[in-house]
C-alpha positions in Angstrom: 8.4 11.9 -12.9 11.4 13.6 -13.3 13.7 14.0 -10.2 16.5 16.3 -9.8 19.8 14.1 -9.2 21.3 17.1 -7.2 18.8 18.1 -5.2 17.4 14.7 -4.1 21.1 13.5 -3.1 21.6 17.0 -1.1 18.3 16.2 1.2 19.5 12.4 1.5 22.8 13.8 2.1 21.4 16.2 5.0 19.2 13.3 5.7 16.4 15.9 5.5 13.0 14.4 6.6 11.1 16.7 4.5 11.6 15.2 2.0 10.2 11.8 3.1 7.4 10.3 0.8 8.5 13.1 -1.7 10.6 10.6 -3.2 12.9 7.5 -2.6 16.5 6.4 -2.7 17.7 3.1 -4.5 21.3 1.6 -3.4 22.3 -0.2 -5.9 25.4 -1.7 -4.3 23.3 -2.9 -1.5 20.0 -3.7 -3.2 17.9 -2.0 -0.6 15.7 1.1 -0.9 15.4 4.0 1.9 13.8 7.4 2.9 15.7 10.6 2.2 16.2 10.8 5.9 17.2 7.3 7.0 20.6 7.4 9.3 22.7 4.8 7.3 25.8 6.0 6.0 25.3 8.3 2.8 25.6 6.4 -0.1 28.1 7.0 -2.8 26.7 9.0 -5.7 27.4 6.3 -8.3 25.4 3.6 -6.5 22.2 5.9 -6.0 19.3 5.9 -8.0 16.0 8.0 -7.0 12.1 6.6 -7.5 9.1 8.4 -7.0 7.5 5.7 -5.5 8.4 2.8 -3.3 6.6 0.7 -6.3 8.7 1.9 -8.6 11.9 1.1 -6.1 10.7 -2.6 -6.2 10.0 -3.2 -9.8 13.8 -2.3 -10.0 14.7 -5.1 -8.0 15.1 -3.3 -4.7 13.9 -4.2 -1.0 12.9 -2.4 1.9 15.4 -0.8 4.5 14.9 -2.5 7.5 16.2 0.2 9.4 14.3 3.5 8.2 11.3 1.4 6.7 10.2 3.2 3.9 7.2 1.4 3.1 5.7 3.3 6.0 6.6 6.9 5.2 4.3 9.9 5.1 2.4 9.7 1.8 3.6 11.9 -1.2 1.8 15.7 -0.9 2.1 15.7 -4.5 -0.3 12.8 -4.9 -2.3 13.9 -2.1 -3.4 17.3 -3.4 -2.9 16.9 -7.5 -6.3 16.8 -9.2 -4.9 15.3 -12.1 -5.8 11.5 -13.2 -2.4 10.5 -11.8 -3.3 11.8 -8.3 -6.9 10.6 -8.3 -5.2 7.2 -9.4 -2.8 7.2 -6.6 -5.7 8.4 -4.0 -8.2 5.2 -5.2 -5.7 2.6 -4.8 -4.7 4.0 -1.3 -8.3 3.3 -0.8 -8.0 -0.3 -1.7 -10.0 0.0 -5.5 -8.0 -2.1 -6.9 -8.1 -4.6 -4.3 -12.2 -4.8 -4.7 -12.7 -4.1 -8.3 -9.3 -4.7 -10.2 -7.6 -2.7 -12.9 -10.4 -2.3 -14.9 -12.3 -1.0 -12.0 -9.9 1.4 -11.6 -9.9 2.4 -15.2 -13.7 2.8 -15.1 -13.6 5.0 -12.3 -10.8 7.5 -14.0 -12.8 7.5 -17.4 -9.4 5.9 -19.2 -8.8 2.6 -20.9 -6.7 0.2 -18.5 -3.7 0.1 -21.3 -3.9 4.2 -21.1 -4.2 4.4 -17.3 -0.7 2.0 -17.2 1.1 4.1 -19.3 0.2 7.5 -17.5 1.2 5.9 -14.3 4.3 4.4 -15.6 5.5 7.9 -17.0 4.9 9.6 -13.2 5.2 7.3 -10.9 7.7 4.4 -12.2 4.9 1.2 -11.9 1.9 0.5 -12.7 -1.1 0.1 -11.2 -0.5 -3.7 -10.3 2.9 -2.8 -9.1 1.6 0.1 -7.0 -1.2 -2.1 -5.5 1.2 -4.9 -4.7 3.3 -2.0 -2.8 0.2 -1.3 -0.4 -0.8 -5.1 0.1 2.5 -5.6 1.1 2.8 -3.0 3.6 -1.0 -3.9 5.0 0.6 -7.5 5.0 3.5 -6.4 7.1 1.2 -4.4 9.6 -1.4 -7.1 10.3 2.2 -9.8 10.9 3.4 -7.4 13.4 0.1 -6.4 15.0 -2.1 -9.3 15.4 -2.7 -13.1 16.1 -4.2 -13.9 12.9 -2.9 -16.9 10.7 -0.6 -16.4 7.5 -3.3 -17.3 5.1 -6.1 -15.3 7.0 -3.4 -12.1 6.4 -3.0 -13.3 3.2 -6.3 -12.7 1.9 -7.3 -9.8 4.3 -4.2 -7.9 2.9 -5.6 -8.6 -0.8 -3.3 -11.1 -2.0 -4.7 -13.8 -4.0 -2.9 -16.7 -3.0 -0.9 -17.6 0.5 1.9 -18.3 -2.1 1.8 -14.8 -3.7 2.0 -13.5 -0.3 5.0 -15.2 0.7 6.8 -14.0 -2.2 6.0 -10.4 -2.5 6.8 -10.5 1.5 10.2 -12.2 1.2 11.0 -10.0 -1.9 9.9 -6.5 -0.4 11.2 -7.0 2.8 13.8 -9.6 2.5 12.8 -12.0 4.9 10.1 -14.5 5.6 6.6 -13.6 7.1 7.5 -16.0 10.1 10.9 -14.1 10.7 8.6 -10.3 10.8 6.2 -12.0 13.4 9.3 -13.2 15.6 10.3 -9.7 16.0 6.6 -8.6 16.6 6.5 -10.8 19.7 9.2 -9.1 21.2 7.2 -6.1 21.1 3.5 -7.0 21.4 0.6 -4.6 20.5 -2.0 -3.7 22.7 -5.5 -4.8 21.6 -8.1 -7.6 21.3 -10.0 -9.4 18.7 -9.6 -7.3 15.4 -7.9 -4.4 17.0 -4.9 -2.6 15.3 -2.6 -0.1 16.9 -0.1 1.5 14.8 1.7 4.4 13.8 0.9 7.2 11.3 3.6 8.9 10.0 3.4 12.7 9.0 5.7 15.7 8.3 6.3 17.9 11.3 5.2 20.4 12.2 1.7 19.4 13.2 -0.4 21.9 15.3 -2.5 18.9 16.9 -4.4 21.6 19.2 -6.0 23.0 16.3 -7.1 19.7 14.7 -8.6 18.6 18.0 -10.3 21.8 18.7 -11.8 21.8 15.0 -13.1 18.5 15.4 -14.4 19.0 18.9 -16.6 21.9 17.9 -17.9 20.0 15.1 -18.1 16.4 16.6 -21.5 14.4 16.4 -22.7 12.3 19.4 -22.8 8.2 18.2 -20.1 9.0 15.5 -17.1 11.0 17.1 -16.2 12.3 20.2 -12.8 13.8 21.6 -11.9 13.0 25.2 -8.5 13.5 27.0 -6.6 14.3 23.4 -7.7 11.2 21.6 -10.3 11.6 18.8 -12.5 8.6 18.4 -15.1 7.8 15.5 -16.9 5.2 13.8 -16.4 4.5 10.3 -18.3 3.2 7.4 -15.7 1.1 5.5 -16.1 -0.9 2.0 -16.5 -4.5 4.0 -18.6 -3.6 7.4 -18.1 -1.3 10.2 -15.2 -0.2 12.0 -14.0 2.2 14.7 -10.5 4.2 15.1 -9.1 6.1 17.8 -6.4 8.7 16.8 -3.9 10.2 19.3 -1.3 12.8 18.1 2.3 12.2 19.3 5.6 13.3 19.0 6.5 12.5 15.2 3.0 10.3 14.7 -0.5 9.6 15.3 -1.4 6.9 17.2 -4.2 4.9 15.4 -6.3 1.9 17.2 -8.3 0.7 14.4 -11.0 -2.1 15.4 -12.1 -3.5 12.0 -15.4 -5.7 11.2 -13.4 -7.3 8.0 -9.1 -7.1 7.9 -9.5 -6.3 4.4 -10.6 -2.7 5.4 -7.3 -2.0 7.0 -5.6 -0.1 4.3 -8.5 2.1 3.0 -9.4 2.6 6.7 -5.6 4.0 7.4 -6.2 6.1 3.9 -9.1 7.7 5.2 -8.0 8.4 8.6 -5.0 9.9 7.1 -6.9 12.2 5.0 -9.1 13.3 7.9 -6.2 14.8 10.1 -4.2 15.7 6.3 -1.3 13.8 7.5 0.5 14.3 4.0 0.7 17.6 3.8 3.4 19.6 3.2 3.2 21.9 6.0 6.3 24.0 5.3 5.3 24.7 1.8 2.0 26.0 3.1 3.7 28.3 6.0 6.5 29.4 3.7 3.6 30.9 1.6 1.4 32.2 3.9 3.8 33.8 5.7 4.6 35.9 2.9 1.9 37.8 3.7 2.5 40.1 6.7 -0.9 39.6 7.4 -0.3 36.3 8.2 2.8 36.0 9.2 2.4 36.5 12.9 0.1 33.7 13.1 2.0 31.1 11.4 5.0 31.8 13.2 2.8 31.3 16.5 1.0 28.0 15.2 2.9 26.5 12.8 1.8 23.0 11.0 -1.9 24.1 11.0 -3.5 21.0 8.7 -6.8 21.3 6.8 -9.3 18.8 8.8 -10.8 16.4 5.6 -13.3 13.9 6.2 -13.3 10.0 6.2 -16.8 10.0 3.9 -17.3 12.6 0.9 -21.4 12.2 1.7 -21.3 13.0 5.1 -19.4 16.1 4.6 -21.8 17.2 2.2 -24.9 16.6 4.5 -23.0 18.5 7.0 -22.2 21.2 4.7 -26.1 21.9 3.8 -27.1 21.4 6.8 -24.6 23.9 8.0 -26.0 27.0 5.7 -26.6 30.3 7.2 -26.6 28.4 10.8 -23.9 28.2 13.4 -22.3 25.3 14.1 -24.0 24.5 17.4 -27.5 24.6 15.7 -26.3 22.5 12.9 -24.8 19.6 15.1 -28.2 19.8 16.9 -30.1 19.1 13.6 -27.5 16.3 12.7 -27.7 14.9 16.2 -31.5 14.5 15.8 -31.2 12.9 12.4 -29.0 10.4 13.6 -30.6 9.4 16.4 -33.6 8.6 14.2 -31.3 6.7 11.9 -29.2 5.1 14.3 -30.8 4.4 17.7 -28.3 2.8 20.3 -28.6 -0.8 20.5 -25.4 -2.1 22.0 -24.6 -5.3 22.4 -22.4 -7.2 24.9 -19.3 -5.4 26.1 -20.9 -2.1 24.4 -20.1 -2.4 20.9 -22.9 -3.0 18.1 -21.2 -5.8 16.0 -18.2 -8.0 16.7 -15.0 -8.1 15.0 -13.5 -10.7 12.9 -11.2 -11.4 10.0 -12.2 -13.5 7.0 -12.6 -16.9 8.1 -12.2 -16.1 11.6 -14.5 -17.9 14.1 -16.8 -16.2 16.3 -15.3 -14.7 19.7 -16.6 -12.2 22.8 -15.8 -8.7 21.4 -13.1 -6.9 23.5 -12.6 -3.3 24.2 -11.8 -0.6 21.3 -8.1 -0.1 23.1 -6.0 -0.6 26.4 -5.8 2.9 27.9 -2.5 3.6 27.8 -1.0 7.2 29.0 -2.4 10.0 26.6 -4.8 7.6 25.1 -7.9 8.6 26.9 -10.0 7.2 29.8 -11.8 4.1 30.6 -14.9 5.4 30.2 -13.9 6.8 27.1 -12.8 3.6 25.4 -16.3 2.1 26.7 -18.2 5.0 25.1 -16.2 4.8 21.7 -17.4 0.9 21.3 -20.7 2.5 20.7 -19.7 5.1 18.1 -20.9 4.4 14.5 -20.0 5.4 10.8 -22.1 8.3 9.3 -25.4 6.8 7.4 -25.1 5.9 3.9 -27.2 8.0 1.2 -29.7 5.1 0.8 -30.3 5.4 4.5 -30.7 8.9 4.6 -33.1 8.5 1.4 -35.8 6.9 3.8 -35.7 9.4 6.3 -39.8 10.9 6.7 -39.7 14.7 6.5 -40.6 15.0 10.2 -37.5 14.0 11.2 -35.3 16.3 9.4 -35.9 19.4 11.3 -34.9 21.8 8.8 -36.9 24.0 6.5 -38.2 22.1 3.1 -36.0 23.2 0.9 -32.9 22.5 2.8 -34.5 18.9 3.2 -35.3 18.5 -0.5 -31.7 19.5 -1.2 -30.3 16.7 0.8 -32.4 14.1 -0.5 -31.3 15.2 -3.9 -27.9 15.0 -3.0 -28.3 11.5 -1.4 -30.0 10.4 -4.8 -27.3 11.5 -6.7 -24.3 10.2 -4.5 -26.8 6.6 -4.6 -27.1 6.2 -8.1 -23.7 7.5 -9.0 -24.6 10.7 -10.7 -21.9 12.6 -7.9 -18.7 11.1 -7.0 -17.1 12.9 -3.5 -14.7 9.6 -3.3 -11.2 11.0 -3.0 -10.2 9.7 -6.4 -13.4 11.8 -7.7 -12.9 14.5 -10.3 -12.9 17.9 -8.5 -14.1 20.0 -11.0 -16.7 17.5 -12.2 -18.2 16.9 -8.7 -18.4 20.7 -8.0 -20.3 21.0 -11.3 -22.6 18.7 -10.3 -23.2 19.9 -6.6 -24.0 23.5 -7.9 -26.5 21.7 -10.3 -28.5 20.3 -7.3 -31.2 22.7 -5.7 -30.3 24.7 -2.7 -26.6 24.2 -3.5 -24.4 27.7 -3.7 -21.2 28.8 -4.1 -20.4 28.2 -0.5 -21.5 24.8 0.3 -20.1 23.8 -3.1 -16.4 25.3 -2.1 -16.9 24.0 1.4 -17.1 20.2 0.3 -14.0 20.6 -2.3 -12.3 21.9 0.5 -12.9 19.3 3.5 -14.3 16.3 1.5 -12.4 16.4 -1.8 -9.2 17.9 -0.9 -8.9 20.9 -2.7 -6.0 22.6 -1.3 -6.9 25.8 -2.8 -10.4 26.9 -1.9 -11.6 30.2 -0.3 -15.1 31.1 1.2 -15.0 34.9 0.9 -18.8 34.8 1.9 -17.9 32.5 4.9 -19.1 35.1 7.9 -16.5 33.5 10.0 -14.0 34.0 7.4 -14.9 37.7 7.1 -14.6 38.2 10.8 -11.2 36.6 11.2 -9.9 39.0 7.9 -11.1 41.8 9.8 -9.2 40.9 13.2 -6.3 40.5 11.0 -6.7 44.1 9.4 -7.8 42.3 6.2 -10.3 43.5 3.7 -13.4 41.9 4.9 -15.7 42.9 1.8 -15.8 39.2 -0.1 -14.9 41.1 -3.5 -11.7 42.9 -2.4 -10.8 39.7 0.0 -11.3 37.5 -2.7 -8.9 39.5 -4.8 -6.3 40.0 -2.0 -6.4 36.5 -1.4 -4.4 35.4 -4.3 -1.3 36.2 -2.9 -2.5 32.8 -0.8 -2.4 30.9 -3.9 -2.0 27.6 -4.3 -3.1 27.2 -0.5 -6.4 29.3 -0.1 -7.8 26.4 2.3 -5.0 26.4 4.6 -5.6 30.2 4.9 -9.6 30.0 5.5 -8.5 27.6 8.7 -6.0 30.3 9.8 -9.2 33.2 9.3 -11.4 30.7 11.3 -9.0 30.3 14.3 -8.8 34.2 13.8 -12.4 34.6 14.5 
């Protein structure tokens, strides 16, 4: 990827936080790489190189700055929204596909040979898939070292390393210090939590309109799966190696995430899914600048900057929600889904109010502990206790086994959900973050009972397409009318061209206006 030296250097000289995650600054005289916003003295021009990824900087022999921690910077919004092969590959790597399936598995998911995939990533990212996965493993290892009491061998394998020696060498190379020294620093600032519990910060680019996010999620929260209490969103997670729970609390400059995992190997996928759910890798300045160019939206953008696009942690879950929500109110769809979930996941809490005890690979069984220790702004003790009973949304295989009478919806819609579940279960339909968006939408539309609104809703919230308009949606039309915009679907569709490539964000604003 070409990086304009002058533009990048001006961003570094001004310590502009908006560019964190867009690129990384390598300083050849010190052998470190930083965020553009690093508070250290601006390096001389002749000593600076710019890299499109942390992995590229590490491949060049640089280590992460201990002051600005570039390895924990917000993710690049470019890879978050791009629908090409490189963007899809970056999302799959973040979701842990390389650690689970290796480079052959990643290449197979993308439909390219390993050699060609390596060539494309090297050209765009400055590093191959192994180096990119290695950079993620290093950050995962650091998080586990600093926030848990796990042994170093357990951390090495939980982070995805093939051996303890590889783990030690990588940590020394990337962070310039031994794992034990990172833990010594951690003991000076212990993190709250119990067995299998990790508390960390999820960075984002300001502004973030947290109230809008929580309002959206509260209205659609499914009992037993998710809840919003006292400014904290909690939900159950279905992860590659087991179950998990998360509590997300927006704060100034970051979102506090308290994760409780059955298997520590799921840390990186859980973090990636939480970031995707809250749209934390978006560039709100770019979105707001485009939408504010329309006088009809300028006032709303000025009043509520940083509106995000709430996404999902599970593409199948979002597709089921979309189908159930066809031509009914949000409240009615929530009631129907609650009935379905009650049949599939009857509450069976174990000791301490949790369904499954949490342990790392090789860790002995221990008594479960609460999800998090209540802190200021993190929710009540009652909320923490209830969060221990939250579970992830059922899998496609589980939904296929539901009797007809349990669905509680018209036969046509019930068969649409069955067709969806079958397509996801047999791999015909890919709703994962690295799926081909256009192909996924085509296959969705081929299902009986799925029309443009349903496919568009799934593309927007499950596949992360930033440029979807739902002109036939009743709430969108009401919001458009409230703002003095045309509310006829065809006219609105034509008018919305001025909002490209951020029409999905315009939809969120129209919903709020309604």
